N, C-alpha and C positions, 0 to 999 in steps of 0.2 A: 860117362858111366861111373856110378857110385862104387866106392871101394868098400865102404862099411854100411851095414844096415843097422839102425838103432831104433829101439822101441822104449818108450818110457814105461817103467814098471810101477813105481809108487813114490809118493812123497813121504819121507820118514822124518819124524820129529825127534829131537834129542831131548832127554828128560834127565832130571836129577834122581839119584838113587841113594837112599839112606838106610842105615841099619834100623830095623823096624822099631825097636824099643827107644831109640834116641829121640825120635821126633814124631809128633802126633798130627801136625797140620798136613794138608794135601798139596800145598804149593810152596815154592821157593822163590823169593824175590831176587831177581837177577842182579839189580844194581846194589842192593843193600847187603844181602846175606852172602852171596857168592864171593864177594871181595874179601870176606873175613874167614871163610872156610878153608880147611885143608882140602884140596881137590885130589881125587884119584882119577887120573887120566891115562889113556892109552899112550903109546910111544909117539915121539915126534913124527909127523908125517901121516898119522892115521887120519882118515877122513872125519871121524867124529871129533877128534881133537882140533883139527884145522877149522871145522865149522864153529866149534865152541870158542876158540881163540879169536876168530874173526868177529864173532858177535860181541865178545868182550871188548875188543879193540874199537868197534863201532860205538859202543856205549861208553867208552873212556874208562873202563874198569881195568885196574892193574891186578893181574892174577898173582896171588900170593904163593904160599907153599903148595908144591905139587908133588904127589907121590906118583911116579911114572911106572906103569905096569904094561907088560908086553902082550897081554891077551884079554879078551872079554871076560873069560873065566877068572883070570887073576884080578881084574877090577872088581868083579862080583865078590870074590872071597875077601879082598881088602876092605870093601865097604861093609860086608857082613861082620867083619872083625872090628868094626868101629873106627877104622883108620881115616875116614873122611867121607866126603860126598863124591859119588861117581857121576860122570856125565856119560850117558849111554843112549843107544838107539831104543826108541819106544817099541819098535817092532821086535827087537831082539831081547827085550827085558825079561820076558818069560814069567815063570811062576816060581818064586823062591820065598818061602815063609819067613825067612830072616830079613827080607828087604821090603822097602816101601818105595813105590814110584811117586815122584813129585813133579807136577807140572812146573815149568820154569816161567814165572810171570815177568813181563818186562822185556822179553826178547823172543824173537822167533828164530829158533835154530833148526832149520830144516835142510834136508838134502834130497835131491831127486836121484833115484836109482834107475838104472837102465839095463836092458838086455841088448847085447850087441853081437854081431857076427860079421864075417866077411860077406859082402853082398852076393858074391857068386856061390856061396854055400847056403843061402837063405832057403832055397827050395829042397835041400836035402831032407829026407823024411824025418830024421831025428830032430833037426833044427825046427822044421815046420811043426812037428808035434809039440816041442817045447813051447814055441810061441803061441800055440793054440791052448795049451794047458795053463800057462801062467795066469791069465785073468781069472780063471775059476779058483785057483789056489789062493790068489790075493783077494778074492771076494768082489770082483768087478771087472770092468774093462781096463785096458791100458789107459794110463792117464793122458789127458790132453792138457798140456801146460802152455799158456801163452808165452811167446818169446823163445821157445825152444824149437830149433830147427831139426826136423827129422829127415833122414836120408832115405825114405821109402818112397 
């Protein structure tokens, strides 16, 4: 008997965020540019930071100066103030006239997000309603990702 029920929600990409007036291009070269930028990152242990640091390690990039911030909102404000380039979730980037989203070229920094619950609670009305609602909110079906074992 399964203990946990897991459904894949979405694959989310990490992107660079710059203060809008500072940079006019739409991409950021992972190997070349990020090594020399001051980075605005979430605290140690955040999933965005772990994904970024793992990608940098795989590419052999030594991360330089880091301004560590404890919240998404704090990262956004530090980047808007021109304190460095932020690494953020594309899904959570939102709309802020002060910022520009930049695709990071040369590295895929992605994270799979899940919905999970105790298997014996899966049929509760509120849990079932949530699992039925999520695909329409995210704009499609739950993801089917090769190599990921689901417990349903």
